[in-house]
MMTF fields as JSON, N, C-alpha, C and O atoms, coordinates in Angstrom:
{
  "mmtfVersion": "1.0.0",
  "mmtfProducer": "UNKNOWN",
  "numBonds": 323,
  "numAtoms": 324,
  "numGroups": 81,
  "numChains": 1,
  "numModels": 1,
  "chainsPerModel": [1],
  "groupsPerChain": [81],
  "chainIdList": ["A"],
  "bondAtomList": [4, 2, 8, 6, 12, 10, 16, 14, 20, 18, 24, 22, 28, 26, 32, 30, 36, 34, 40, 38, 44, 42, 48, 46, 52, 50, 56, 54, 60, 58, 64, 62, 68, 66, 72, 70, 76, 74, 80, 78, 84, 82, 88, 86, 92, 90, 96, 94, 100, 98, 104, 102, 108, 106, 112, 110, 116, 114, 120, 118, 124, 122, 128, 126, 132, 130, 136, 134, 140, 138, 144, 142, 148, 146, 152, 150, 156, 154, 160, 158, 164, 162, 168, 166, 172, 170, 176, 174, 180, 178, 184, 182, 188, 186, 192, 190, 196, 194, 200, 198, 204, 202, 208, 206, 212, 210, 216, 214, 220, 218, 224, 222, 228, 226, 232, 230, 236, 234, 240, 238, 244, 242, 248, 246, 252, 250, 256, 254, 260, 258, 264, 262, 268, 266, 272, 270, 276, 274, 280, 278, 284, 282, 288, 286, 292, 290, 296, 294, 300, 298, 304, 302, 308, 306, 312, 310, 316, 314, 320, 318],
  "bondOrderList": [1, 1, 1, 1, 1, 1, 1, 1, 1, 1, 1, 1, 1, 1, 1, 1, 1, 1, 1, 1, 1, 1, 1, 1, 1, 1, 1, 1, 1, 1, 1, 1, 1, 1, 1, 1, 1, 1, 1, 1, 1, 1, 1, 1, 1, 1, 1, 1, 1, 1, 1, 1, 1, 1, 1, 1, 1, 1, 1, 1, 1, 1, 1, 1, 1, 1, 1, 1, 1, 1, 1, 1, 1, 1, 1, 1, 1, 1, 1, 1],
  "groupList": [{"groupName": "UNK", "atomNameList": ["N", "CA", "C", "O"], "elementList": ["N", "C", "C", "O"], "formalChargeList": [0, 0, 0, 0], "bondAtomList": [1, 0, 2, 1, 3, 2], "bondOrderList": [1, 1, 2], "singleLetterCode": "X", "chemCompType": "L-PEPTIDE LINKING"}],
  "groupTypeList": [0, 0, 0, 0, 0, 0, 0, 0, 0, 0, 0, 0, 0, 0, 0, 0, 0, 0, 0, 0, 0, 0, 0, 0, 0, 0, 0, 0, 0, 0, 0, 0, 0, 0, 0, 0, 0, 0, 0, 0, 0, 0, 0, 0, 0, 0, 0, 0, 0, 0, 0, 0, 0, 0, 0, 0, 0, 0, 0, 0, 0, 0, 0, 0, 0, 0, 0, 0, 0, 0, 0, 0, 0, 0, 0, 0, 0, 0, 0, 0, 0],
  "groupIdList": [1, 2, 3, 4, 5, 6, 7, 8, 9, 10, 11, 12, 13, 14, 15, 16, 17, 18, 19, 20, 21, 22, 23, 24, 25, 26, 27, 28, 29, 30, 31, 32, 33, 34, 35, 36, 37, 38, 39, 40, 41, 42, 43, 44, 45, 46, 47, 48, 49, 50, 51, 52, 53, 54, 55, 56, 57, 58, 59, 60, 61, 62, 63, 64, 65, 66, 67, 68, 69, 70, 71, 72, 73, 74, 75, 76, 77, 78, 79, 80, 81],
  "secStructList": [7, 7, 1, 7, 2, 2, 2, 2, 2, 2, 2, 2, 2, 2, 2, 2, 2, 2, 2, 2, 2, 2, 4, 4, 4, 6, 6, 6, 7, 2, 2, 2, 2, 2, 2, 2, 2, 2, 2, 2, 2, 2, 2, 2, 2, 2, 2, 2, 2, 2, 2, 2, 6, 1, 1, 1, 1, 7, 2, 2, 2, 2, 2, 7, 7, 7, 7, 7, 7, 7, 7, 7, 7, 1, 1, 7, 7, 7, 1, 7, 7],
  "xCoordList": [0.839, 0.0, 0.885, 1.872, 0.527, 1.273, 0.473, -0.621, 1.011, 0.308, 0.819, 0.05, 2.104, 2.706, 3.302, 4.402, 2.587, 3.027, 4.193, 4.873, 4.44, 5.498, 6.872, 7.736, 7.093, 8.379, 8.566, 9.643, 7.515, 7.562, 7.708, 8.481, 6.977, 7.042, 8.393, 8.927, 8.947, 10.284, 11.324, 12.209, 11.22, 12.15, 12.008, 13.01, 10.779, 10.571, 11.208, 11.784, 11.114, 11.76, 13.275, 13.928, 13.837, 15.279, 15.666, 16.688, 14.85, 15.108, 15.099, 15.993, 14.11, 14.015, 15.242, 15.802, 15.659, 16.853, 18.092, 18.884, 18.258, 19.42, 19.362, 20.373, 18.195, 18.069, 18.377, 19.041, 17.91, 18.174, 19.641, 20.174, 20.291, 21.668, 22.716, 23.835, 22.39, 23.408, 23.074, 23.745, 22.074, 21.645, 22.723, 22.676, 23.677, 24.706, 25.813, 26.558, 25.949, 27.075, 26.687, 27.541, 25.443, 25.019, 25.793, 26.091, 26.12, 26.806, 28.295, 28.954, 28.836, 30.269, 30.65, 31.759, 29.79, 30.152, 29.184, 27.967, 29.731, 28.886, 28.137, 26.999, 28.751, 28.044, 26.861, 25.837, 26.998, 25.887, 24.763, 23.585, 25.125, 24.116, 23.376, 22.159, 24.114, 23.474, 22.493, 21.373, 22.909, 22.035, 20.786, 19.691, 20.945, 19.798, 18.816, 17.616, 19.326, 18.457, 17.734, 16.533, 18.469, 17.886, 16.823, 15.74, 17.136, 16.184, 14.904, 13.806, 15.043, 13.851, 13.011, 11.787, 13.647, 12.928, 12.196, 11.003, 12.907, 12.304, 11.251, 10.2, 11.538, 10.598, 9.271, 8.21, 9.327, 8.084, 7.34, 6.111, 8.077, 7.434, 6.738, 5.611, 7.399, 6.825, 5.553, 4.557, 5.589, 4.399, 3.256, 2.127, 3.544, 2.505, 1.904, 0.684, 2.749, 2.251, 1.409, 0.393, 1.808, 1.033, -0.324, -1.336, -0.349, -1.617, -2.526, -3.726, -1.96, -2.758, -3.325, -4.353, -2.675, -3.143, -4.426, -5.08, -4.787, -6.03, -6.165, -6.677, -5.741, -5.923, -4.623, -4.591, -3.552, -2.244, -1.855, -0.884, -2.607, -2.374, -3.722, -4.766, -3.688, -4.922, -5.456, -4.73, -6.728, -7.316, -6.579, -6.375, -6.183, -5.448, -4.134, -3.785, -3.42, -2.172, -2.449, -1.733, -3.457, -3.8, -4.152, -3.854, -4.778, -5.241, -4.233, -4.479, -3.118, -2.106, -1.55, -1.366, -1.287, -0.707, 0.523, 0.563, 1.517, 2.774, 3.191, 2.887, 3.879, 4.422, 5.825, 6.654, 6.074, 7.383, 7.941, 7.222, 9.214, 9.85, 10.743, 11.432, 10.719, 11.595, 12.666, 12.359, 13.904, 15.019, 15.554, 15.546, 16.018, 16.57, 17.898, 18.606, 18.222, 19.507, 20.643, 20.533, 21.72, 22.891, 23.622, 24.148, 23.645, 24.287, 23.439, 22.589, 23.654, 22.86, 22.998, 24.076, 21.909, 21.899, 22.264, 21.772, 23.141, 23.501, 23.569, 23.209, 24.021, 24.044, 25.069, 25.009, 25.995, 27.021, 26.564, 26.865, 25.846, 25.448, 23.979, 23.462],
  "yCoordList": [-1.18, 0.0, 1.244, 1.316, 2.194, 3.446, 4.525, 4.881, 5.044, 6.116, 7.484, 8.442, 7.575, 8.829, 8.612, 8.075, 9.023, 8.746, 9.613, 9.266, 10.722, 11.616, 10.95, 11.285, 10.016, 9.305, 8.484, 8.476, 7.805, 6.986, 7.864, 7.545, 8.95, 9.841, 10.539, 10.725, 10.924, 11.533, 10.553, 10.935, 9.296, 8.271, 8.089, 7.929, 8.112, 8.004, 9.172, 8.979, 10.366, 11.52, 11.356, 11.72, 10.818, 10.543, 9.536, 9.692, 8.515, 7.505, 8.151, 7.899, 8.973, 9.646, 10.514, 10.503, 11.256, 12.107, 11.273, 11.635, 10.153, 9.292, 8.709, 8.669, 8.263, 7.681, 8.707, 8.385, 9.914, 10.958, 11.374, 11.683, 11.385, 11.895, 10.859, 11.231, 9.583, 8.567, 7.643, 6.626, 7.958, 7.024, 6.729, 5.675, 7.613, 7.396, 6.452, 5.952, 6.189, 5.378, 3.969, 3.236, 3.569, 2.248, 1.116, 0.117, 1.247, 0.157, 0.1, -0.879, 1.099, 1.161, 0.725, 0.227, 0.889, 0.635, -0.335, -0.157, -1.356, -2.361, -1.782, -2.174, -0.857, -0.266, 0.577, 0.645, 1.216, 1.994, 1.064, 1.391, -0.086, -1.056, -1.602, -1.781, -1.865, -2.3, -1.237, -1.561, 0.028, 1.109, 1.194, 1.434, 0.997, 0.995, -0.116, 0.128, -1.333, -2.453, -2.183, -2.426, -1.685, -1.402, -0.308, -0.433, 0.76, 1.859, 1.403, 1.791, 0.587, 0.098, -0.789, -0.662, -1.669, -2.558, -1.771, -1.974, -0.885, -0.077, 0.872, 1.085, 1.433, 2.362, 1.71, 2.234, 0.565, -0.125, -0.623, -0.579, -1.092, -1.531, -0.343, -0.475, 0.799, 1.992, 2.428, 2.758, 2.426, 2.794, 1.84, 2.274, 0.549, -0.432, -0.201, -0.232, 0.029, 0.243, 1.516, 1.533, 2.566, 3.806, 3.609, 4.118, 2.879, 2.61, 1.763, 2.02, 0.758, -0.103, 0.656, 0.26, 1.726, 2.51, 3.283, 3.791, 3.376, 3.969, 5.478, 6.147, 6.036, 7.473, 8.254, 9.451, 7.602, 8.258, 8.779, 9.524, 8.392, 8.913, 9.269, 8.792, 10.1, 10.509, 9.377, 8.439, 9.476, 8.494, 8.515, 7.47, 9.699, 9.822, 9.04, 8.328, 9.175, 8.43, 6.935, 6.141, 6.551, 5.14, 4.485, 3.309, 5.226, 4.662, 4.813, 4.328, 5.469, 5.656, 4.308, 3.399, 4.193, 2.969, 3.323, 4.348, 2.461, 2.676, 1.388, 0.289, 1.536, 0.388, 0.116, 1.021, -1.137, -1.546, -2.592, -3.491, -2.474, -3.444, -4.382, -3.97, -5.626, -6.629, -6.986, -7.274, -6.968, -7.316, -8.684, -9.023, -9.469, -10.778, -10.636, -9.641, -11.639, -11.644, -11.737, -12.44, -11.033, -11.076, -12.405, -12.964, -12.898, -14.185, -14.931, -14.324, -16.232, -16.998, -16.443, -16.01, -16.463, -15.97, -17.117, -18.236, -16.821, -17.816, -17.136, -15.965, -17.85, -17.294, -16.176, -15.441, -16.035, -14.994, -13.695, -12.614, -13.785, -12.561, -12.297, -11.305],
  "zCoordList": [0.0, 0.0, 0.0, 0.731, -0.807, -0.896, -0.19, -0.629, 0.895, 1.596, 1.153, 1.075, 0.867, 0.4, -0.985, -1.111, -2.014, -3.381, -3.829, -4.794, -3.164, -3.643, -3.597, -4.407, -2.671, -2.643, -3.917, -4.512, -4.319, -5.525, -6.766, -7.669, -6.807, -7.963, -8.048, -9.142, -6.912, -6.903, -7.431, -8.197, -7.024, -7.511, -9.015, -9.713, -9.525, -10.966, -11.711, -12.782, -11.165, -11.794, -11.805, -12.784, -10.738, -10.705, -11.787, -12.454, -11.951, -12.981, -14.36, -15.167, -14.636, -15.934, -16.176, -17.273, -15.178, -15.328, -15.642, -16.512, -14.932, -15.191, -16.596, -17.297, -17.005, -18.342, -19.424, -20.409, -19.258, -20.251, -20.283, -21.348, -19.131, -19.079, -19.472, -19.824, -19.422, -19.685, -20.844, -21.021, -21.629, -22.664, -23.706, -24.34, -23.901, -24.915, -24.462, -25.305, -23.165, -22.699, -22.267, -21.768, -22.439, -21.96, -22.618, -21.963, -23.877, -24.563, -24.232, -24.585, -23.579, -23.31, -21.905, -21.708, -20.937, -19.538, -18.886, -18.954, -18.256, -17.608, -16.419, -16.161, -15.69, -14.553, -15.023, -14.343, -16.181, -16.729, -17.183, -17.037, -17.728, -18.133, -16.916, -16.953, -15.839, -14.593, -14.103, -13.708, -14.128, -13.668, -14.537, -14.029, -15.849, -16.757, -16.384, -16.26, -16.205, -15.842, -14.527, -14.405, -13.555, -12.241, -12.339, -11.766, -13.067, -13.214, -13.911, -13.512, -14.944, -15.633, -14.723, -14.693, -13.995, -13.087, -12.002, -11.777, -11.343, -10.276, -10.852, -10.247, -12.013, -12.637, -12.983, -12.643, -13.661, -14.018, -12.784, -12.738, -11.794, -10.547, -9.872, -9.394, -9.833, -9.208, -9.918, -9.274, -11.24, -12.013, -11.689, -11.458, -11.67, -11.354, -9.972, -9.814, -8.976, -7.616, -7.53, -6.835, -8.215, -8.208, -8.881, -8.399, -9.983, -10.668, -9.788, -9.702, -9.139, -8.26, -7.06, -6.51, -6.655, -5.509, -5.827, -4.915, -7.084, -7.575, -7.379, -8.277, -6.276, -6.048, -6.194, -5.905, -6.637, -6.671, -8.046, -8.174, -9.078, -10.427, -11.049, -10.606, -12.064, -12.733, -13.609, -13.941, -13.977, -14.898, -16.231, -16.85, -16.671, -17.933, -17.875, -18.817, -16.776, -16.61, -16.534, -17.145, -15.807, -15.637, -16.968, -17.176, -17.864, -19.128, -20.265, -21.369, -20.019, -21.062, -21.508, -20.699, -22.802, -23.348, -24.168, -24.849, -24.092, -24.798, -25.493, -25.028, -26.594, -27.302, -26.78, -26.683, -26.448, -25.943, -26.89, -27.325, -27.206, -28.089, -27.295, -26.361, -27.676, -27.073, -28.092, -29.249, -27.668, -28.541, -28.132, -26.949, -29.097, -28.745, -28.001, -28.157, -27.194, -26.499, -27.511, -28.515, -27.243, -28.119, -27.955, -28.917, -26.723, -26.438, -25.415, -24.764, -25.261, -24.293, -22.872, -22.465, -22.138, -20.764, -19.829, -19.977, -18.855, -17.842, -16.478, -16.355, -15.46, -14.101, -13.924, -12.938, -14.847, -14.742, -15.391, -14.885, -16.497, -17.188, -17.008, -17.522]
}
């Protein structure tokens, strides 16, 4: 249950700022790629929790739809990568 949504929304704004400021270096640095994965995971989870809270986002935000693309793995996934 989310009682204070501003913490979640503030975190989402931080995620957006990081994504905008570092998008050019994701393919060069492993730590940047880790941050990207973490930000996406936390970001999508935060959005879901805010939507589920029903009173924390507008109806317009709740009904928004976006197209997401899935890319194939470059190499097989294992416990190391």
